[in-house]
C-alpha positions in Angstrom: -20.2 66.7 -85.2 -22.7 66.7 -82.4 -24.6 63.8 -83.9 -21.3 61.9 -84.5 -20.4 62.3 -80.8 -23.8 61.1 -79.7 -23.6 58.1 -82.1 -20.1 57.2 -80.8 -21.4 57.4 -77.2 -24.4 55.2 -77.9 -22.2 52.7 -79.8 -19.6 52.6 -77.0 -22.4 52.0 -74.4 -23.8 49.2 -76.6 -20.4 47.6 -76.9 -19.9 47.7 -73.2 -23.3 46.1 -72.5 -22.5 43.4 -75.1 -19.1 42.6 -73.5 -20.8 42.5 -70.1 -23.4 40.1 -71.4 -20.7 37.9 -73.0 -18.8 37.9 -69.8 -21.8 36.8 -67.8 -22.5 34.1 -70.3 -18.9 32.9 -70.2 -19.1 32.8 -66.4 -22.3 30.8 -66.4 -20.9 28.3 -69.0 -17.9 27.7 -66.9 -20.1 26.3 -64.1 -21.6 23.7 -66.5 -19.7 20.4 -66.8 -17.2 21.4 -64.2 -14.3 18.9 -64.3 -13.9 17.3 -60.9 -11.4 14.6 -61.9 -11.4 11.2 -63.4 -13.0 8.1 -61.9 -12.6 4.5 -63.2 -15.1 1.8 -62.2 -14.2 -1.8 -62.7 -17.2 -3.7 -64.1 -17.5 -7.4 -64.5 -20.2 -8.8 -66.9 -22.9 -9.6 -64.4 -26.3 -8.1 -64.9 -26.6 -6.2 -61.6 -23.0 -5.0 -61.9 -23.5 -3.7 -65.4 -26.7 -2.0 -64.2 -25.3 -0.2 -61.1 -22.0 0.7 -62.9 -23.7 2.4 -65.8 -26.1 4.1 -63.5 -23.3 5.5 -61.3 -21.3 6.5 -64.4 -24.2 8.8 -65.5 -24.8 10.2 -62.0 -21.1 11.0 -61.5 -20.9 12.6 -65.0 -23.9 14.8 -64.1 -21.9 15.9 -61.0 -18.8 16.9 -63.1 -16.6 13.7 -63.1 -15.0 12.1 -66.1 -16.0 8.4 -65.7 -14.6 5.3 -67.4 -16.0 1.8 -67.1 -13.3 -0.8 -67.2 -14.6 -4.3 -68.3 -12.7 -6.8 -66.1 -13.0 -10.3 -64.7 -13.2 -10.6 -60.9 -9.5 -11.5 -60.4 -8.4 -8.5 -62.5 -10.7 -6.2 -60.6 -9.0 -7.0 -57.3 -5.6 -6.7 -58.7 -6.5 -3.4 -60.3 -7.8 -2.0 -57.0 -4.8 -3.2 -55.2 -2.4 -1.7 -57.8 -4.3 1.7 -58.0 -5.2 1.0 -61.7 -9.0 1.0 -60.8 -10.7 3.4 -58.5 -13.9 1.6 -57.6 -15.2 -2.0 -57.7 -19.0 -2.1 -57.4 -19.6 -5.8 -56.6 -18.0 -7.7 -53.8 -19.9 -10.6 -52.4 -19.0 -11.4 -48.8 -18.5 -13.4 -46.7 -18.4 -16.5 -48.9 -18.2 -15.9 -52.7 -15.4 -13.4 -52.8 -14.0 -14.3 -49.4 -10.7 -15.6 -50.9 -10.1 -12.3 -52.6 -10.8 -10.5 -49.3 -8.2 -12.7 -47.6 -5.6 -12.1 -50.3 -6.1 -8.3 -50.6 -7.4 -7.4 -47.2 -4.7 -4.8 -46.5 -4.4 -3.5 -50.0 -8.0 -2.4 -50.8 -10.4 -0.1 -49.0 -13.5 -2.3 -48.3 -16.5 0.0 -48.0 -20.2 -0.2 -47.4 -22.9 -2.8 -48.3 -25.4 -1.6 -51.0 -27.5 -4.8 -51.3 -28.5 -7.4 -48.7 -29.6 -11.0 -49.3 -28.0 -12.8 -52.3 -28.2 -16.3 -53.6 -25.9 -18.5 -55.7 -27.4 -21.6 -57.1 -28.0 -24.1 -59.9 -31.2 -23.2 -61.6 -33.7 -25.1 -63.9 -36.9 -24.0 -65.6 -40.0 -24.6 -63.4 -41.5 -27.0 -65.9 -38.8 -29.6 -64.8 -41.1 -30.7 -62.0 -39.1 -33.9 -61.2 -35.9 -32.0 -60.5 -35.9 -30.0 -57.3 -32.5 -30.6 -55.8 -28.9 -30.9 -56.9 -29.2 -34.5 -55.8 -31.7 -35.2 -58.5 -29.4 -34.2 -61.4 -27.5 -37.5 -61.8 -30.7 -39.4 -62.4 -31.5 -37.1 -65.3 -27.9 -36.2 -66.5 -28.5 -37.4 -70.0 -31.5 -35.1 -70.4 -29.0 -32.2 -69.9 -26.5 -33.7 -72.3 -24.4 -34.2 -69.1 -23.7 -30.4 -69.0 -24.2 -27.5 -66.6 -24.1 -24.2 -68.6 -21.9 -21.7 -66.7 -20.5 -18.3 -67.1 -17.0 -16.8 -67.1 -14.4 -19.3 -66.0 -12.7 -16.9 -63.5 -15.9 -16.2 -61.5 -16.5 -17.4 -58.0 -19.7 -19.2 -58.8 -17.9 -21.4 -61.3 -15.3 -22.5 -58.7 -18.1 -23.2 -56.2 -20.0 -25.2 -58.9 -16.9 -27.3 -59.5 -17.0 -28.1 -55.8 -20.7 -29.0 -56.1 -20.0 -31.4 -59.0 -17.2 -33.0 -57.0 -18.9 -33.3 -53.6 -22.2 -34.6 -55.1 -20.3 -36.8 -57.6 -22.4 -35.4 -60.4 -22.0 -36.9 -63.8 -22.2 -33.5 -65.4 -19.5 -31.2 -66.9 -19.4 -27.5 -66.2 -19.3 -25.6 -69.5 -17.7 -22.2 -69.3 -19.2 -19.4 -71.4 -20.3 -15.9 -70.4 -23.4 -14.5 -68.7 -24.9 -13.2 -72.0 -24.2 -16.6 -73.8 -25.6 -18.5 -70.9 -28.8 -16.4 -70.9 -29.3 -16.8 -74.6 -29.0 -20.6 -74.3 -31.3 -20.6 -71.3 -34.0 -18.6 -73.2 -33.7 -20.8 -76.2 -34.2 -24.0 -74.1 -37.1 -22.5 -72.3 -38.7 -21.4 -75.6 -38.6 -25.0 -76.7 -39.4 -26.4 -73.2 -36.1 -28.4 -73.2 -34.1 -29.5 -70.2 -31.3 -27.1 -69.1 -29.4 -26.4 -65.8 -27.4 -23.2 -65.4 -25.4 -21.3 -62.8 -27.3 -18.3 -61.7 -27.7 -15.9 -58.8 -30.0 -13.4 -57.1 -30.3 -10.5 -57.7 -30.9 -11.1 -61.4 -33.6 -9.9 -63.8 -34.2 -13.4 -65.1 -36.2 -14.4 -62.1 -38.7 -11.6 -62.9 -39.0 -12.5 -66.6 -38.5 -16.3 -66.7 -40.3 -19.0 -64.7 -37.3 -20.5 -62.9 -36.6 -22.4 -59.7 -33.5 -22.7 -57.6 -32.4 -26.2 -56.8 -32.0 -27.2 -53.2 -28.4 -27.8 -52.2 -28.3 -29.6 -48.8 -24.6 -29.5 -48.3 -24.7 -25.7 -48.5 -21.5 -25.5 -50.7 -22.7 -22.2 -52.3 -23.0 -20.9 -48.7 -25.6 -18.8 -46.9 -27.2 -15.6 -48.2 -24.6 -12.8 -48.6 -24.4 -9.1 -49.1 -22.9 -7.0 -51.9 -20.5 -4.2 -51.0 -18.3 -1.9 -53.0 -14.6 -1.2 -52.6 -12.1 1.4 -53.6 -8.4 1.7 -54.0 -6.5 3.0 -51.0 -6.4 6.8 -50.9 -9.6 7.5 -53.0 -11.5 8.7 -49.9 -8.8 11.3 -49.2 -8.7 12.4 -52.9 -12.4 12.2 -53.7 -14.2 12.4 -50.4 -17.6 13.4 -51.8 -17.7 10.4 -54.2 -16.9 8.0 -51.4 -19.6 9.6 -49.2 -22.2 9.2 -52.0 -21.3 5.6 -52.5 -21.4 4.9 -48.8 -25.0 6.3 -48.8 -25.9 4.0 -51.8 -28.4 1.3 -51.1 -30.9 -0.6 -53.2 -33.6 -3.1 -52.3 -35.0 -6.0 -54.5 -37.6 -3.8 -56.2 -35.2 -0.9 -56.9 -32.4 -3.1 -58.3 -34.8 -5.3 -60.2 -36.4 -2.3 -61.9 -32.9 -0.9 -62.8 -31.8 -4.2 -64.3 -35.1 -4.6 -66.2 -34.9 -1.1 -67.6 -31.4 -1.8 -69.0 -32.4 -5.2 -70.3 -35.3 -3.7 -72.2 -33.5 -0.7 -73.6 -31.5 -0.3 -76.8 -28.4 0.5 -74.8 -27.2 0.2 -71.2 -26.7 3.9 -70.9 -30.2 4.6 -72.3 -31.8 2.2 -69.8 -29.7 3.6 -66.9 -30.7 7.2 -67.8 -34.4 6.3 -68.0 -34.1 4.7 -64.5 -32.3 7.8 -63.2 -35.0 10.1 -64.5 -37.6 8.0 -62.7 -35.7 7.8 -59.4 -34.4 11.3 -58.8 -35.6 11.4 -55.2 -33.6 8.2 -54.3 -30.5 9.5 -56.0 -30.8 12.8 -54.1 -30.8 10.8 -50.9 -27.4 9.3 -51.8 -26.0 12.6 -52.9 -27.4 14.7 -50.0 -26.7 12.0 -47.4 -30.3 12.2 -46.0 -32.1 9.3 -44.6 
């Protein structure tokens, strides 16, 4: 009986220690992947937008948020922000490119901070086209381009501005709508064969690091002066998710940082894989945004 009592006491002690350990483990697990709410990011299919949207999706998920990337065209992005259907839009070009959207939705959207300074919109040709350096040179060689300018999504601002360029310069070329990926495939194929091609393109973009391209001079400045890229949110997000808005307000990339992010994604098997690789290599920079340090 004495041994039985001792065995029961030891067993009870062991059971209590096991329960305590499980309790501690459960407490620790509850701190992992804490759900801080849902965030939707509107993403149009531009290389830099895809890059920063995927990067922020992973960063926010590390911080405990449930993040959805919504693939939208620019017009739908602004309507979504104004109607509270989208929380964040990563890419607003001001004052020129998206100026008409700003005018339309000025009071219905929370326009936030710039995260990239110094953009370009342009018509672009391969550098081997030595006799074409200006938009004004295009008519003389229109047949070499099959009388076509290869563009991107029809709803994008650069397409509307390019239509203005065609009209104002009386170009004998037609603007062909496609998508950014389709345009880039066509551009690469033409370059591989050293064939003539003119496309709508912009900076920042990874193609300028990987392809030998030149921006055509545009004397009438229809595409406008260099711009900045900012982000915007739906009204009320700052009150509901103040830390997220603070992190995004701290967000800033220079040419080298953004170029390396885009290149990493372009060279990886998936957008998330490339974004994660870049995040792992740039932890100090991300900590600056999260901590708010200079």
